[in-house]
Each structure stands twice: as C-alpha cells, then as structure tokens.
N, C-alpha and C positions, 0 to 999 in steps of 0.2 A: 462644125455644124450641129445644129440642135438636132435630135434625135426627134419623128414625128410625132411621138407623143409628149416630148419634153416640154414644158410651158415655159416661157418667160418667166423669171421672178419680177413681181409686182407689173404682171401685165392687167390690163383693163379684162375685169372677169367678167361684168355685169352688162346686160344689151343697154343701161342707162346711159343716156347722154349727159354728162357733168357741163357745167357753164365752162364754157372757153373749149369743148372739146368738138369735133368735127362731127359730124353725121357717121356713125360707124356702116351704117348700109350702104351711103353712097360712096365712102371712102374704100371700102371693099370691092363696090363695082367699078370705081377709078381703078383701084390694082388689078382686076381682073383684066382690065382693058388695055392696060400700060406695061404690065410686069410680063416675064416671058412666061409662055403656055405651059414649057418643060417644068415649071416649079410644081405644077399641080396644085389642086386645092390647099392641102396642108402647108406645101413649101409658102403658098402665096398668104395663106393665113398668117404664120409665123411671120413673114415679111412685114404684114399688115400690122401685127401687134407689136413688133420693133418699132416699127413708126411710130404708131400711138404711144407707147412707152417712152420713145425718145420725145415727142412732143408733149408729154406731159408733165417731163423733167426739163423743157426748154425755158429757158428764163431769158424774155424780151430786154433788148436794149440794154445787156449786161454790159459790165466795164470790163473791157479785153485786156490784154497783156500790154503794158506800154513802158518805153524806156525808164530807167531810173534818172530822175530828175528830170522828165520830160515834162511839159505844159499841157500838151496836148492828150486827154484820156480818150482813145478810140473805144467804139460802142458797138453793141453786136445788131444785130437786125432787130427792129421792131415786131411786136406781136402780129402774127400774119392770120391769126384765126378768124377776124371778122372779115378779110378780103376773102379767105380761101373758103370760107363757108358761104359766103355770098354766092364764089364760083359754085360750089357744090349744088346750091338750091338755083342757081340759073341754069345749072346743066339740066338737073329735074325738070324745072319749069319747061326748058325748050325742047326736052325730051316730051313731057306729055302734050304740047302743043303740036310738035312735030310727029311724033309715033303714038300718041293715045294712051302713054304709059309713062311711067315712072322711070326714070335712068336708071336705076338698079333693078327694073324688070325688062329692060330692051335689052336686044341682042348685042353680044360683045362687040360684032362689026360696026352697028348702029351707034354705039359709045364710043369707037374708036372715031368715027367721021364726026361724031359731035365734038370729040376733044380735040381734031386736028383743027376745027375753026377756033375752037375757044383759046388753046394755047398760044401765046404770044412771047414766050421766053425766047432770046436769041443768044447766040454764041456759039464755039467750037465745042463747048462740051457740057457737063453738067455743073450747076453752080452748087455752093454747099445747100443742103435742102431747105434751111431757115432763109435764104436770100431767093430762092425761087419764086418767081412770078405766080406762077399756076400750081396748083394743089398737084395736078398729075406729075408736073416736072419736078415738085418735092418728093413725091413717094418714088418716082425713078429714080433721084439723086441718093435718096436714102438708101434704097437696096442696092444700086450698082456700086456704090462707095461701101458695103458690107462684104465683111468676109467670105460670106456664102457666096455672095456673086463672083466674087475673085476665086475662090474653092471651083466653082462649076464651071467658067471660064477657062480655066486650066486643066481641068480634071483631075486634081490631087487637091488634096487636104492641105492648104497653105496656111490657113488660118491665119490671116494677117492680123495684127493687134494684139496675139498671144506669142507667148515666148516658148521655144521649143528647148529641150532639156541638152545639154552638154552632150549627154550620150547618144542622142539622136540627132544632133546638129549637122552630123555627116552624110547622113542618109537621106534618100530621097523621099519626100512626103507621099505616104500612101494613096492610092485613088481614091478620088469622092465614091462613099458608100451612098446608094440610094439616089 
C-alpha cells in the first residue's frame, strides 16, 4: 500500500483539465459516493489519482494479444472519455436542477441517489474498468481490482501483483498498517 504522503509517480499534479481528461472535481465527487468510506480522504485521493493515471495511459482500441497465425485481431475497448465526461456533466446538471447546487457540492447521500438512478451496468461482478458503461462503475472496478482493495479486504498486506522474496514466502503477510 502507498503511504499517506507517498504520491504516485506521474500522477496529475495540477488542477487543470487536459483534453481527453475527466473533470477532476466531478470524478472525486463520484469516488466519494461510491468508494468505501473506510478509505478516508487520503485513501480515496490515492485511489482517484491511480484511476486518473491509469486513464491517462489507457490506449483506446488497442490491439490485443492474438494467436500466432490468427487472422482475427481482437481490439480493446474504445475511448470512453466522451461518454464518461457526458455522464459527469449530466450528473452535475441533474444535481443543479434537483438540489440547486452542482454534483460536487451536493451531500454524499444525494449523490448516491443520483448515481443509483444513472448506473445501468448489469452483470454479476465488475467489468474491466475500460469496459464499464458508467464512470462510477469504472472507478469502482479500478479500485476493487487494486492491491489496496485486496489488502483491506483480508486485513493483511497481500500486495497482489508484486513479488515476495523467497525469504518471506513462507511467512504470513503482515497486517495492514493504517
């Protein structure tokens, strides 16, 4: 897990919205409504920053691994930015209409109610983040697939996607700190 004061390398550092970026304030308002409260503000910020970094590096419609000699080349998901940005804008507009204030300034409970009416993703589990129909589902899918979520779930530092040394492989992982 990242320490509270440890930034992600390459993370967006300014509040400016780059072309193709999702609105940072609205994205954080969504995350506050859908991610576990137990993360706290700093944990939620790390989760959103990790999502932004992943999205910044995402390559739409990328060529995927295919069998040798295969004539069908599978492609990755398309660019979701226009759809997800429109969803964020729609949440903000509906919030202004219903609550008289922007989505980011609305109480968390009201944001959750707005999101419950907007999310149409179906299925038994989370899709890959880039295949999520709604931005809120993408944020949840990204976080709940992360090493931090697995560590918090089990209460120990499993740190999936990282290697343990042979010296510590036989030991139980240490409890989650913080």
